[in-house]
Structures are given as C-alpha cells and as structure tokens.
C-alpha distance (Angstrom), angle and dihedral (degrees) to the residues before:
residue distance angle dihedral
M1 . . .
S2 3.80 . .
Q3 3.79 121.7 .
S4 3.79 89.6 -114.9
S5 3.81 95.3 56.6
T6 3.81 91.9 42.2
Y7 3.81 89.6 65.1
D8 3.82 100.8 35.9
I9 3.81 116.3 132.7
S10 3.82 112.8 -137.0
G11 3.78 116.4 -119.5
I12 3.80 99.6 21.6
D13 3.76 134.8 80.3
L14 3.78 112.0 -159.8
S15 3.79 96.7 177.2
D16 3.83 98.5 134.8
D17 3.78 120.2 101.4
R18 3.82 94.8 -138.7
Y19 3.79 133.1 48.9
T20 3.78 133.7 173.3
V21 3.79 118.2 -147.1
E22 3.80 122.5 -163.7
Q23 3.78 129.4 -172.7
S24 3.79 120.4 -144.4
L25 3.80 116.8 -116.8
I26 3.81 87.9 -120.6
R27 3.81 123.0 57.7
N28 3.76 127.4 -25.3
K29 3.81 95.9 -54.7
Y30 3.79 119.4 144.3
K31 3.76 140.5 -175.6
A32 3.77 126.7 -166.8
M33 3.78 122.2 -154.5
D34 3.78 129.0 -165.1
A35 3.81 123.7 -129.4
A36 3.84 90.9 -82.8
G37 3.82 91.4 55.2
N38 3.82 95.5 -106.8
V39 3.81 116.2 142.5
V40 3.81 108.0 -116.4
L41 3.82 101.0 168.2
R42 3.77 139.4 20.3
G43 3.76 125.3 -171.8
K44 3.76 142.2 167.4
Q45 3.74 138.8 -177.4
K46 3.79 113.5 -103.5
M47 3.78 107.9 -121.5
F48 3.81 127.2 -129.5
K49 3.80 96.3 16.7
M50 3.80 123.4 141.2
K51 3.81 89.2 -137.7
E52 3.78 121.2 38.9
Q53 3.81 113.4 -103.2
F54 3.79 127.2 -173.9
P55 3.83 114.7 -175.5
F56 3.82 117.2 -168.5
V57 3.80 128.6 -157.3
D58 3.78 133.2 -169.7
A59 3.82 124.5 -114.6
D60 3.83 89.9 -81.1
G61 3.81 94.4 51.9
N62 3.81 96.5 -103.9
E63 3.82 115.1 143.0
V64 3.80 111.9 -111.3
F65 3.80 107.0 165.0
E66 3.77 143.6 -12.8
V67 3.79 131.9 -149.4
N68 3.81 116.1 -148.5
A69 3.80 129.1 -174.2
G70 3.79 115.7 -118.6
G71 3.81 91.8 -136.8
I72 3.78 144.5 12.1
L73 3.84 113.5 -74.6
D74 3.79 90.2 -0.8
V75 3.84 102.6 -168.0
A76 3.79 94.1 160.5
G77 3.74 110.5 15.7
N78 3.73 143.8 81.6
Y79 3.77 135.7 -54.6
M80 3.80 122.8 -162.3
L81 3.80 119.3 -138.7
T82 3.82 106.9 -151.9
D83 3.81 126.9 -172.2
A84 3.83 104.6 -121.1
R85 3.80 94.5 -151.7
T86 3.80 99.9 47.8
G87 3.81 98.9 26.7
E88 3.81 88.3 -133.1
D89 3.78 120.6 141.3
V90 3.81 105.6 -121.8
V91 3.81 106.7 -177.2
V92 3.79 141.2 -17.4
L93 3.81 119.8 -125.3
D94 3.79 104.4 -146.8
N95 3.82 114.6 -163.4
D96 3.81 118.1 -155.6
F97 3.82 97.9 -167.6
S98 3.78 117.9 -152.4
V99 3.78 132.5 159.7
F100 3.82 88.1 -130.6
Q101 3.79 103.6 43.3
D102 3.80 137.2 9.8
V103 3.79 112.9 -139.4
W104 3.79 122.7 -175.9
T105 3.78 118.0 -173.5
V106 3.79 116.8 -160.0
R107 3.82 106.7 -147.0
D108 3.78 137.1 -175.5
A109 3.82 106.6 -97.5
D110 3.82 93.6 -132.8
S111 3.80 107.6 33.2
G112 3.82 99.5 27.6
E113 3.81 89.0 -131.6
A114 3.83 112.5 158.7
L115 3.81 110.9 -112.5
A116 3.82 100.5 172.6
K117 3.80 143.9 -18.9
I118 3.77 130.8 -131.8
T119 3.81 108.2 -159.1
S120 3.79 130.9 -178.3
R121 3.78 114.3 -119.2
G122 3.78 117.5 -129.4
A123 3.80 127.0 21.1
L124 3.81 93.2 -138.7
V125 3.82 92.7 55.0
T126 3.81 92.0 47.3
L127 3.81 90.9 46.8
A128 3.82 90.8 50.2
R129 3.83 91.8 48.0
N130 3.80 90.8 52.1
L131 3.81 101.6 40.4
L132 3.82 112.5 25.6
P133 3.79 123.1 86.3
F134 3.81 105.9 -101.4
G135 3.81 88.1 10.1
E136 3.79 88.7 141.6
L137 3.82 87.4 73.8
I138 3.81 89.4 69.1
P139 3.83 105.9 95.8
H140 3.80 123.0 -112.8
K141 3.79 116.4 -111.5
Y142 3.79 118.6 -172.3
E143 3.77 138.9 169.0
I144 3.80 119.3 -142.3
T145 3.82 114.8 -146.8
D146 3.78 135.6 173.7
A147 3.82 121.9 -113.1
D148 3.82 90.6 -84.5
G149 3.81 94.4 50.6
G150 3.82 96.7 -100.9
H151 3.81 115.6 148.7
V152 3.83 115.0 -98.6
G153 3.82 104.1 161.0
T154 3.80 148.9 -58.6
I155 3.78 142.5 -102.2
D156 3.80 111.2 -147.0
G157 3.79 120.9 -172.7
Q158 3.78 125.0 -155.0
F159 3.80 124.5 -139.3
S160 3.79 105.7 -100.1
F161 3.82 143.8 127.6
R162 3.78 87.4 -112.5
D163 3.76 119.4 44.0
R164 3.78 116.3 -102.3
Y165 3.73 123.6 166.7
E166 3.77 143.6 163.2
I167 3.79 123.0 -124.5
S168 3.80 113.2 -156.5
I169 3.79 122.1 -173.9
D170 3.80 110.9 -163.5
D171 3.83 99.9 170.9
A172 3.79 122.8 4.6
S173 3.82 94.8 162.1
S174 3.82 93.0 116.0
V175 3.83 99.4 38.6
P176 3.81 134.8 56.6
K177 3.80 100.8 -99.5
E178 3.83 102.9 -157.7
P179 3.82 96.2 55.4
I180 3.82 91.2 42.4
V181 3.81 92.2 53.1
A182 3.82 91.5 42.3
A183 3.81 90.5 49.2
A184 3.79 91.3 49.9
M185 3.80 89.3 52.9
V186 3.80 95.2 53.8
I187 3.81 99.3 42.1
D188 3.81 92.5 81.3
A189 3.79 91.3 55.5
I190 3.78 91.9 48.7
Q191 3.83 94.3 43.4
G192 3.80 89.7 51.1
N193 3.82 92.2 62.2
C-alpha cells in the first residue's frame, strides 16, 4: 500500500494545490474552498466540551473527519485526526508550543513517525501574536515541510478581523497530502484557543 493511500481520508478528495480557508465572524466555524471557489470542508469547534473537538463535514454535510484534543485544555499537546467513516485514526497533530515559534508535527497515528512539520515563520511575528494586545489580528504565516525539512508548501494569512488564509501545496510527493491539508485547515482553530 502506498504512503498516499495509507493516509487517505474517506469521503473527501483534497487533490488541489491551493485552498482558501475562512473563519466565521462568530465562533470557531470554518469553511475551506478549493481553487475554483467550491466549498470542500466545513468545520466548527464543539462548544462546552472538556476536551476540544472539531468535527468536519464535506460540502453536502456528511461527516468526514474529526480532530480531538488528547487532554483537557491542551495548549501544547496532541490532537488526533480520525476518519469519521472508518473510525480509523489517521494522523496526530503534535503541537510544540513556544512563545517564539509554533511548530506542529504531523505524525503517523500508530508509529508516531514524523510525516511533516508546519512551522510558523518569524519569531517576532509569533511573539507579537502571543503577547501584544490584539496580537491575534496579526495573520498566521507557516511553512509546511516534509520530515527531512524539504519544502512542501505554505499557509499565508491575510490581515482581517476574521481569519482568512491561503494554503499552497508546492510539492506533496513525499508526504500524505490529504492529512497535511486537513491539518493546515484546523491549526487556526486550535491556535485561536
């Protein structure tokens, strides 16, 4: 079985190289659109849960995956991405919280092997986002790399009262693309908490 098919998420096809993600003005609700502007995913944080939960549905409202925190109030920790149709854990999003740089490692759910990293670009920007009043208005900027540090893509935020950012995948030949794109889409929701 190829690495790509090992990490496929049932019910979605994230084969584009560019996605736009927008946050609703109210709550942690998100929609992701492909390059043609079609909604491919919607997600929102479940409210009043002891552990953070983020279920995602396709354009037709069918559940496709869910991201669940490994612990209560998990500031720096792990989040499991689970395929909603098969019940299989696909990858773990491992957050190494720092005031200077946000680093997310995408790991195999069983072995813990690192598959990719999503790293904030610029210590000063990350420091400002974390410490300044209204710092959360400064857009996220991340680089996506494979396990060896090779460039895969970027996540570029735009200055706005609601988060909006572009995910660009330049070369996903060495990483499982669907979980990487899905992970990139949920990081904003998790970082915002």
